[in-house]
C-alpha positions in Angstrom: 0.0 0.0 0.0 2.8 2.4 -0.8 2.0 4.7 -3.8 5.1 6.9 -3.7 5.5 7.1 -7.5 8.2 8.5 -9.7 7.4 12.1 -8.6 8.1 11.4 -5.0 11.2 13.5 -4.6 10.2 16.2 -7.2 8.7 19.5 -6.3 5.3 20.6 -7.5 4.7 22.7 -10.6 5.9 26.2 -10.5 3.5 28.8 -9.0 1.1 30.2 -11.6 1.2 27.0 -13.8 -2.5 26.7 -13.6 -5.2 29.2 -14.4 -7.4 30.3 -11.6 -8.6 33.3 -9.7 -7.7 34.4 -6.2 -5.0 33.4 -3.8 -4.7 31.2 -0.6 -2.2 32.1 2.1 0.1 29.6 3.7 -2.1 29.0 6.7 -5.1 28.4 4.6 -3.3 25.8 2.5 -2.0 23.9 5.6 -5.5 23.9 7.0 -6.8 22.4 3.8 -4.1 19.7 3.9 -5.1 18.5 7.3 -8.9 19.0 6.6 -8.6 16.7 3.6 -6.5 14.3 5.7 -9.1 14.2 8.4 -11.9 13.6 5.8 -9.9 10.8 4.1 -9.2 9.1 7.4 -12.9 9.4 8.5 -14.1 8.0 5.2 -11.5 5.2 5.0 -11.8 3.9 8.5 -15.5 4.6 8.4 -16.0 2.3 5.4 -13.7 -0.3 7.1 -15.6 -0.2 10.4 -19.0 -0.3 8.7 -18.1 -3.3 6.6 -16.2 -4.9 9.4 -19.2 -4.9 11.7 -21.3 -6.5 9.1 -18.7 -9.2 8.5 -18.6 -9.9 12.3 -22.4 -10.2 12.3 -22.2 -12.5 9.4 -24.2 -10.4 6.9 -24.4 -12.7 3.9 -24.3 -9.9 1.3 -21.2 -8.3 2.9 -19.5 -11.6 3.4 -20.0 -12.6 -0.2 -18.9 -9.1 -1.4 -15.7 -8.8 0.7 -14.9 -12.5 0.3 -15.3 -12.5 -3.5 -11.8 -13.0 -4.9 -12.7 -11.1 -8.1 -13.9 -8.1 -6.2 -10.9 -8.3 -3.9 -8.4 -8.5 -6.7 -10.2 -5.8 -8.6 -10.2 -3.4 -5.6 -6.4 -4.0 -5.1 -5.7 -3.3 -8.8 -7.9 -0.2 -8.7 -6.2 1.0 -5.5 -2.8 0.6 -7.1 -3.8 2.3 -10.3 -5.4 5.3 -8.5 -2.4 5.5 -6.2 0.2 5.6 -8.8 -1.8 7.8 -11.1 -2.8 10.3 -8.5 0.0 12.8 -8.9 -0.2 13.2 -12.7 -4.1 13.2 -12.7 -4.5 15.8 -9.9 -1.9 18.1 -11.7 -4.1 18.1 -14.8 -7.8 17.9 -13.7 -9.8 20.4 -11.7 -9.4 20.5 -8.0 -13.0 19.2 -7.6 -12.2 16.1 -9.8 -9.0 15.6 -7.8 -11.0 15.7 -4.6 -13.3 13.0 -5.9 -10.3 10.9 -6.9 -8.9 11.3 -3.4 -12.1 10.2 -1.7 -12.5 7.2 -4.0 -8.9 6.2 -3.1 -9.6 6.4 0.7 -12.9 4.5 0.3 -11.1 1.7 -1.6 -8.6 1.5 1.2 -11.4 1.2 3.7 -12.9 -1.7 1.8 -9.6 -3.5 1.5 -8.8 -3.4 5.3 -12.4 -4.1 6.5 -11.4 -7.7 7.4 -9.1 -6.4 10.3 -12.2 -6.1 12.4 -12.7 -9.8 12.1 -9.0 -10.9 12.3 -7.9 -8.6 15.1 -9.5 -7.8 18.5 -11.1 -4.4 19.0 -8.5 -3.6 21.8 -5.6 -4.3 19.4 -7.1 -2.1 16.7 -7.7 0.8 19.0 -4.3 0.5 20.6 -2.6 0.6 17.1 -4.8 3.5 16.0 -4.2 5.6 19.1 -0.5 4.9 19.0 -0.4 5.8 15.3 -2.2 9.1 16.0 0.3 9.9 18.7 3.4 9.0 16.7 2.1 10.7 13.6 1.4 13.9 15.5 4.9 14.0 17.0 6.7 13.3 13.7 4.5 15.8 11.8 5.4 18.4 14.4 9.1 17.6 14.1 8.9 17.8 10.3 7.1 21.2 10.5 9.4 22.8 13.1 12.9 21.3 12.3 15.5 23.4 10.7 17.2 20.4 9.2 16.8 19.8 5.5 15.0 16.4 5.3 14.9 16.5 1.5 18.3 14.9 1.5 16.7 11.8 3.0 14.2 11.4 0.1 16.3 8.8 -1.8 17.0 6.9 1.4 13.3 6.7 2.2 12.5 5.6 -1.4 15.1 2.9 -1.3 13.9 1.7 2.1 10.3 1.6 0.8 11.4 -0.6 -2.1 13.2 -2.9 0.2 10.2 -3.1 2.5 7.9 -4.0 -0.4 10.2 -6.7 -1.6 10.5 -8.1 1.9 6.8 -8.2 2.3 6.3 -10.0 -1.0 9.0 -12.5 -0.1 7.5 -13.2 3.3 4.0 -13.6 1.8 5.3 -16.9 0.4 7.8 -17.8 3.2 5.6 -16.8 6.2 8.7 -16.5 8.3 7.9 -15.1 11.8 11.3 -13.5 12.2 11.0 -11.7 8.8 7.4 -10.7 9.8 8.6 -8.9 12.8 11.5 -7.2 10.9 9.1 -6.0 8.2 6.6 -4.7 10.8 9.3 -2.8 12.9 10.9 -1.5 9.7 7.5 -0.2 8.5 7.1 1.8 11.8 10.5 3.3 11.4 10.1 4.1 7.7 6.6 5.6 7.8 7.4 7.6 11.0 10.3 9.2 9.1 8.2 9.8 6.0 5.7 11.6 8.1 8.3 14.2 9.1 9.7 14.2 5.6 6.4 14.8 3.9 5.3 17.4 6.4 8.4 19.5 5.6 7.8 18.9 1.8 4.2 20.1 2.2 5.3 23.2 4.2 7.7 24.2 1.5 5.2 23.6 -1.3 2.5 25.6 0.6 4.9 28.5 1.1 5.6 28.5 -2.7 1.9 28.2 -3.5 0.9 31.1 -1.4 1.9 33.3 -4.2 0.2 31.2 -6.9 -3.4 30.9 -8.0 -6.1 29.2 -5.9 -6.3 26.1 -8.1 -2.6 25.4 -7.6 -3.0 25.8 -3.9 -6.0 23.4 -3.8 -4.0 20.8 -5.8 -1.1 21.0 -3.4 -3.5 20.6 -0.5 -4.9 17.4 -2.0 -1.4 16.0 -2.8 -0.2 16.8 0.7 -3.3 15.1 2.2 -2.7 12.1 0.0 0.9 11.7 1.1 0.1 12.1 4.8 -2.9 9.7 4.4 -0.5 7.0 3.1 2.0 7.7 5.9 -0.8 7.4 8.5 -2.4 4.2 7.2 0.8 2.4 6.6 2.1 3.3 10.0 -1.2 2.1 11.4 -1.0 -1.3 9.6 2.7 -1.7 10.7 1.7 -1.1 14.3 -1.3 -3.3 14.0 0.9 -6.2 13.0 2.9 -5.6 16.1 0.0 -5.0 18.6 -2.4 -7.4 16.9 -4.1 -10.1 18.8 -6.6 -12.3 17.0 -10.3 -12.5 17.7 
C-alpha cells in the first residue's frame, strides 16, 4: 500500500502554472491539507468499520462481497492504479475532480482493510490506532518545526520503501515469523520518518503556492493530504501487525 511514484522527490509545478482566480495564504493551504487528511481518514476507516461490523455479524451480502476473490483483486488493482496515477491526474484535472479521486482512493482503502475487524481484536485495533495518532502527530510536528533539511533523505526513504515492499512480498510466500517482525518494525520506522519528511515537503510547497493561484493551492493541499494519508495508514498497519491479537 505504498503509492510513492516517480514524482516522489520532485517539487510541485511552479506557481502560476494553472489558471485560476484568487490566492490562498500559507495557513489556509496547511489547514486544507489537514482537513482533507481528516476527511480521508474518516471515510477510509468509516468504510472499514461499517463493513467490518457487518462481517462480524455474518451479513451474507457483505461476506460474499468482501470474500469474493474477483472483487478483492479488482479493488487491489484499482487501488494501485489510482495511487500511482494520483499525482499526474491531480496536476491536470480540476481540484473538484482531484478531490473525488482522493475520496475514491480512501474509500477503496477502507474496503480493503475491513477484514481487520474480524481478524484482530477491538482492543488491538484501538491500541494501534491511538499509537499511530500519537506518533504521527509527533513526527509531523518535528517535520514542521525542524531546521534540518530532510529533502536529502528522500532517496534513502524511497530505497527503504522498495526494500520493505520486496521483503513483504517474499514473506508472503515464506511466512517467516522473524521476517514478519522485521518488516513490521521497519514499517514503523520508515513511515514515521516519512511523516516528518512529507510534512516538511508540504510546508515548502505551501509556502511557494501562497503566491500562486487558488487552483494550484488546492491541488497542493490534495497531494499533501494524499501523502500524509499514506503515511498514517501504513504506519497504522505496521503497528497493528505488532499489537495485533486475533479474535
